[in-house]
C-alpha positions in Angstrom: 0.0 0.0 0.0 2.8 2.4 0.9 4.5 1.5 -2.4 1.4 2.2 -4.3 1.0 5.6 -2.7 4.7 6.6 -3.1 5.3 5.0 -6.5 1.9 4.6 -8.1 -0.1 7.4 -9.7 2.0 10.0 -7.7 5.3 8.4 -8.6 6.6 11.7 -10.2 5.8 13.8 -7.1 8.6 12.5 -4.8 12.2 11.6 -5.2 13.5 8.3 -3.9 15.0 9.9 -0.8 11.8 11.8 -0.1 9.8 8.6 -0.6 11.9 6.9 2.0 11.4 9.7 4.5 7.7 9.8 3.8 7.5 6.0 4.5 9.1 6.5 7.9 6.8 9.4 8.7 3.7 7.5 7.8 4.8 4.6 9.9 5.4 6.8 13.0 2.3 8.9 12.6 -0.9 6.7 12.4 -3.1 9.8 12.4 -1.4 11.1 9.3 -1.6 7.7 7.7 -5.4 7.4 8.2 -5.8 10.9 6.9 -3.7 10.2 3.8 -5.7 7.2 2.8 -9.1 8.6 3.5 -11.0 8.5 0.2 -12.3 12.1 0.6 -9.0 13.7 1.6 -6.1 11.7 0.2 -5.8 13.6 -3.1 -5.9 17.0 -1.5 -3.6 16.0 1.3 -1.0 14.3 -0.9 -1.1 17.3 -3.3 -0.5 19.7 -0.4 2.4 17.8 0.9 4.1 17.4 -2.5 3.6 21.1 -3.3 5.2 22.2 0.0 8.1 19.9 -0.7 8.7 20.5 -4.3 7.6 24.2 -4.7 8.3 25.6 -1.2 11.4 23.6 -0.3 10.1 22.1 2.9 11.4 18.8 4.2 8.9 15.9 4.2 8.6 16.2 8.0 7.9 20.0 7.8 5.5 19.5 4.9 3.4 17.0 6.9 3.3 19.3 9.8 2.3 22.3 7.7 -0.4 20.2 5.9 -2.3 20.0 9.2 -3.0 23.7 8.8 -3.4 24.2 5.1 -4.9 22.2 2.2 -4.6 22.8 -1.5 -6.6 21.3 -4.4 -4.8 23.2 -7.1 -1.6 25.2 -7.2 -3.3 28.5 -8.1 -3.5 30.1 -4.7 -0.2 28.9 -3.2 1.5 29.9 -6.5 0.2 33.4 -6.1 1.7 33.7 -2.7 5.1 32.4 -3.8 5.0 34.8 -6.7 4.3 37.8 -4.4 7.1 36.9 -2.1 9.6 36.4 -4.9 8.6 39.7 -6.6 9.3 41.5 -3.3 12.8 40.3 -2.8 12.3 37.1 -0.8 15.0 34.5 -1.5 13.9 30.8 -1.8 15.4 30.0 1.6 13.5 32.9 3.1 10.2 31.7 1.6 10.9 28.2 2.8 11.6 29.5 6.4 8.5 31.7 6.4 6.2 29.0 5.3 7.7 26.5 7.7 7.2 28.9 10.6 3.8 30.1 9.6 2.0 27.9 7.0 -1.3 29.6 7.8 0.0 32.5 5.7 -1.5 30.6 2.7 -5.0 31.2 4.2 -4.7 35.0 3.8 -6.1 36.9 0.9 -3.3 37.9 -1.4 -4.7 41.1 -2.8 -6.7 42.3 0.1 -4.5 41.3 3.0 -0.9 40.3 2.1 -0.1 42.9 -0.6 -1.4 46.0 1.3 0.8 45.1 4.3 3.9 44.7 2.1 3.1 47.9 0.3 2.7 49.8 3.6 6.1 48.7 4.9 7.7 49.7 1.5 6.0 53.1 1.6 7.6 53.8 5.0 11.1 53.1 3.7 11.7 49.3 4.1 14.0 48.0 1.4 13.1 44.7 -0.2 16.1 43.0 1.5 15.3 44.4 5.0 11.6 43.7 4.7 12.2 40.1 3.6 14.6 39.6 6.5 12.1 41.0 9.1 9.1 39.1 7.8 11.2 36.0 7.6 12.2 36.3 11.2 8.7 37.0 12.4 6.0 36.0 9.9 3.4 36.5 12.6 3.5 40.2 11.5 1.6 39.2 8.4 -1.3 38.1 10.6 -1.6 41.4 12.4 -4.3 43.8 11.4 -3.0 46.7 9.3 -5.5 49.3 10.6 -5.7 48.1 14.2 -2.1 47.2 14.9 0.6 47.6 12.2 0.0 51.2 11.2 -0.8 52.5 14.7 2.3 50.7 16.1 4.5 52.2 13.4 3.2 55.7 14.0 3.5 55.3 17.8 7.1 54.1 17.7 7.9 56.8 15.1 6.7 59.5 17.5 9.2 58.2 20.1 12.1 57.7 17.7 11.4 60.8 15.6 12.0 59.1 12.2 10.9 56.2 10.0 14.5 55.2 9.6 14.9 54.7 13.4 11.7 52.7 13.5 12.9 50.4 10.7 16.2 49.9 12.6 14.3 49.0 15.8 11.9 46.6 14.1 14.7 44.8 12.2 16.9 44.5 15.2 14.1 42.9 17.2 11.2 41.9 14.9 9.2 40.6 17.8 8.7 44.1 19.1 5.5 44.3 17.1 4.0 41.5 19.2 4.2 43.6 22.4 1.7 46.1 23.8 3.7 49.3 24.0 1.2 50.8 26.5 1.8 47.9 28.8 5.6 47.7 28.6 7.5 50.4 26.7 5.7 53.6 27.7 5.7 52.8 31.5 9.4 51.9 31.4 10.3 55.1 29.5 8.3 57.0 32.1 10.3 55.3 34.9 13.6 56.5 33.4 12.2 60.0 33.1 11.1 60.0 36.7 14.7 59.1 37.7 16.0 62.1 35.7 17.4 60.3 32.6 17.6 62.8 29.8 15.3 62.2 26.8 18.3 62.1 24.5 19.7 59.2 26.4 16.4 57.3 26.4 16.1 57.7 22.6 19.7 56.4 22.1 18.8 53.2 24.0 15.6 52.9 22.1 17.5 53.3 18.8 20.1 50.6 19.7 18.3 48.2 21.9 14.5 48.7 21.9 14.1 45.3 23.6 15.4 46.9 26.8 12.0 48.5 27.3 10.0 45.4 26.9 10.5 44.0 30.4 7.9 44.0 33.1 7.7 47.6 34.5 8.1 46.0 38.0 11.3 44.3 37.1 12.5 47.3 35.0 12.0 49.7 38.0 13.9 47.3 40.3 16.9 47.3 37.9 16.8 51.1 37.6 16.9 51.3 41.4 19.8 48.9 41.5 21.8 51.1 39.1 20.9 54.2 41.2 22.0 52.5 44.4 25.4 51.6 42.8 26.0 55.4 42.5 25.6 56.0 38.8 24.5 59.4 37.7 21.1 59.3 35.9 22.1 62.3 33.7 25.0 60.3 32.2 24.8 57.8 29.4 26.5 55.1 31.5 23.3 55.1 33.7 21.1 54.2 30.7 23.6 51.6 29.5 23.8 50.1 32.9 20.0 49.7 33.0 20.2 48.1 29.5 22.7 45.6 30.7 20.7 44.6 33.8 17.6 44.2 31.8 19.3 41.6 29.6 20.6 39.7 32.5 18.9 37.5 35.1 19.9 37.7 38.7 21.6 34.2 38.5 23.6 35.4 35.4 24.7 38.5 37.3 25.7 36.5 40.3 27.8 34.1 38.1 29.6 37.0 36.4 30.1 38.7 39.8 31.6 35.5 41.3 33.9 35.0 38.2 35.5 38.4 38.8 35.8 37.7 42.5 37.4 34.4 41.7 40.0 36.4 39.7 40.9 38.4 42.8 38.6 41.4 42.4 36.9 42.7 45.5 33.1 43.5 45.5 33.9 47.2 45.6 36.3 46.9 42.6 33.6 45.0 40.6 30.9 47.7 41.4 33.4 50.5 40.6 34.2 48.8 37.3 30.5 48.5 36.5 30.0 52.2 37.2 32.8 53.0 34.7 32.0 50.5 31.9 28.7 48.6 32.5 29.1 46.2 29.6 32.2 44.6 31.0 29.9 42.4 33.1 28.3 40.9 29.9 31.5 38.9 29.1 31.0 35.1 29.5 32.5 33.5 32.6 34.8 31.4 30.4 36.0 34.6 28.6 36.6 36.4 31.9 38.8 33.6 33.2 40.7 33.3 30.0 41.4 37.0 29.7 42.3 37.5 33.3 44.5 34.4 33.3 46.4 35.8 30.3 46.8 39.3 31.7 47.8 38.1 35.2 49.9 35.0 34.5 51.3 35.8 31.0 51.6 39.5 31.2 52.3 39.8 35.0 49.7 42.4 35.7 48.1 42.8 39.1 44.4 41.9 39.3 43.6 45.1 41.2 45.3 47.1 38.5 43.2 45.5 35.7 40.0 46.3 37.7 40.7 50.0 37.2 40.4 49.5 33.4 37.3 47.3 33.0 37.1 48.1 29.3 40.4 46.2 28.7 39.3 43.3 30.9 36.5 42.5 28.4 38.6 43.0 25.3 37.6 40.8 22.4 41.1 39.9 21.2 41.6 36.2 20.8 43.8 34.9 23.5 44.2 31.3 22.5 47.8 29.9 22.2 47.6 30.1 18.4 46.7 33.8 18.8 49.2 34.6 21.5 51.1 37.1 19.4 47.9 39.0 18.6 47.0 39.0 22.3 50.4 40.3 23.2 50.1 43.3 20.8 46.8 44.2 22.5 48.2 43.7 26.0 51.2 45.9 25.3 48.7 48.7 24.9 47.1 47.8 28.2 50.5 47.8 29.9 51.3 51.2 28.4 48.0 52.6 29.7 48.5 51.1 33.2 52.1 52.2 33.3 
């Protein structure tokens, strides 16, 4: 029976390797098997699966999964979707990824739903390449209402960032931003920074570079702002906003691990806090990286740990310090020695 399905009237649909994979899938998924051989659904289901494999580039496994959500009887409608995506700069891998993540996109109306959304983004300055990348990363955007969500969201973020270019950068750096309620997360968190005296210009800089910073729970966000304030950072300085950004990307357990790693290298708690006040991002280096850099600077270069703590920016330098890169590391460390000297 399997042979008849795979090599009978549909023998041109699948390659030999694909047929083998389909055989395994059918064996391991009885529900799919019963659906496949149902007299009323077999043709439509087998056509959908073969289309997703041969036209959209999905694997047999992904095609079977996607076929639970969409069914085709003819190639007309899915062809129109693929044509639209290709004509707007989507590569074949991007189309494959989008359909695998969100097969229900085929249920949309091409002319009345899909195209107007794409045209809106293009009218606001999205290039074909950037738009394809954003929608490929987060195809759920295509299922948001243009009038109720996409356009109001874009306008709202534009009022904060002051330009469409800045909105495009924010949306492409974190495409899931459109799934958040700005009134619930971003606006309250911005207001918290304002209440602590953070200048509007510094808030906008963080919004430009890391909009995800403002998408934490306002309760947690305020706790992190208070921690930064307690460490003695000045809210009017950019380092304050950067420190808040860093804490909002770290869990307490992660902070504790990094803190312990520096203590294990000989830094006192005061030295770690002082270093954070000078250069907050030094704490984002992985524990393995911290140990590797400190081991090189202390053991290989003969520098004192307490001296390194005064220059935290150098303690999280990205120079490769493996044995094969020792000469490169030495060049960088000579600069460090000169500054310390």
